[in-house]
Each structure stands twice: as structure tokens, then as C-alpha cells.
SESE-41677 format. One record per residue: x, y, z of N, C-alpha, C in turn. Coordinates in steps of 0.001 Angstrom, whole numbers, plus 500000, padded with zeros to 6 digits. Each point is the difference from the previous one (the first is absolute). Layout:
<nodes>
XYZXYZXYZ;...
</nodes>
This chain:
<nodes>
236106593620353946499160499913498219498577499688500598;500189499304500833498790498833500198498894501225500893;500731500732500607498757500991500780499371500998498876;500801500347499090499906501016498883498539499072499167;500560499088499933498721499141498857498913499894501064;499846499751501036499184500097500993498730501040499928;500936501055500173499240501423500476499332500582498348;500527499484499023499320500737498399498483499196500148;499883498682500075498839499645499971498849500587501208;500544500238501186499298500619500868499525501374499485;501007500726499423499495501210499318498897499946499119;500476499225499034498802499860499065498597499340500158;499857499304501200498818499180500643499180501626500886;500962500782500417499216501403500592499637500836498888;500399499961499018499562500996498951498889499174499390;499798498782499761499039499263499745498883500301500852;500176499948500992498815500166501049499465501668500152;500913500484499891499852501764499825498924500256498715;500198499284498868499342500173498877498271499385500025;499927498913500799498959499264500308499307500645500904;500435500627501145499367501232500855499178500931499307;500764500463499230499368501420499209498975499376498822;500080498797499482499341499565499248498415499762500758;500186499469501033498878499794501374499264501240500424;501078500976500420499249501379500176499274500617498890;500204499856498959499758500473498932498193499201499956;500163498696499937498639499183500242499018500508500883;500894500081501168499285500339501548499196501510499872;500579500767499279499610501244500205498913500624498785;500021499075498872499038500147499017499028498960499592;500224498907499979499129498725499711499103499689501152;500689500177501408499062499442500953498823501177500097;500273501361500152498915500533500058499207500054498947;500448499823498709498935499820498986499151498879500080;500420498985500454499502498674500156498867500377500942;500209500939501331499110499839501027498829501075499365;500175500955499305499218500719499374499181499453499100;500510499137499054499098498919499375499015499490500622;500518499051501076499335499312500781498619500759500863;500434501122500373499010500959500777498774500130498756;500368500342499057498782500432498736499574498925499737;500574498796499770499256498593499744498965499646500995;500506500371501050498940499659501237498920500950500166;500108501071499740498847501200500005499131499833498532;500596499537498707499144499407499269499189498635500277;501002499283500354499115498503500412499115500225500780;500053500770501117499056500526501127498739500690499460;500415500639499086498891501239499673498878498991498940;500889499535498842499276499090499013499435498650500390;500703499048500958499704498723500304499093500354501293;500462500636500946499297499941501252498913500727500340;499905501392499160499450501024499644498811499888498907;500268498791499236499238499850498766499597501097499161;500971500866499867499699501083499174500831500101498477;499978500781499410500727499721498404501546500518500153;500830499679499275501059500279499786500249501484499580;499603500347498809500108501202500086499752501014500810;498997499725501046499956500992501084501196500530500805;500795498514500077501230500033500950501350501034499272;499400500525498707501117500973499385499742501217500028;498820500319500917499626501421500211500148500492501204;500678501167500159500442500820501334498847499984500640;498922500554499451498623500246501087499958498563501202;500118499017499249499567498809500809500931499590501049;501230500493499757500889499761501234499981501017500850;499743501292499677499521501145500790498957499567500658;498710499329499708498965499763500840500654499127500898;500711498864499826500296499006500735500794500439501213;501060501077499844500796500823501042499125500569500608;498658500651499584499343500729500943499281499165500924;499361498903499433499542498975500553500870499540501161;501060499477499701501009499442501169500168501097501345;500571501328499161500363500839501047498950501171500635;498831499675499829498880500981500385499747499668501547;499676501235500428499818500010501557498702499383500308;
</nodes>
């Protein structure tokens, strides 16, 4: 009887670990990339507005970023 009692809590702990891993994998695959993209966007905006001393409204225009891309990757 004592071996069966010991095996049951182990099985429960394994099942709880599997559930914990699945929650972490959801966080890992969705939240972390979202935070990375937000940090990239925030860095671009801060660099353009604070360092470049431009207006925030220019950040939201596609032509601004096309021009920056052309400057960086021009031959």
C-alpha cells in the first residue's frame, strides 16, 4: 500500500509540471515576441523623436521609414 500511495503523488506532480510547461510555452511563443516588437518600435520612436529632434507625427508616416531604410542600405 505504501508504494501505491507514493506513486500517486508523483503522477500528480508530473501532470502539474506538464500543465506549467504548456502555460510557459504559450507565454514564450506569443508574449516574448510581442514585447520584442514593442521594444523595437519604442526604440525607433525614441531615436527619431529624441535623438533626431523630429516631430512624433512624422514617425507614423511610411515615407519616413522608407527614407531611413534607403539611407541605411544605400550603396
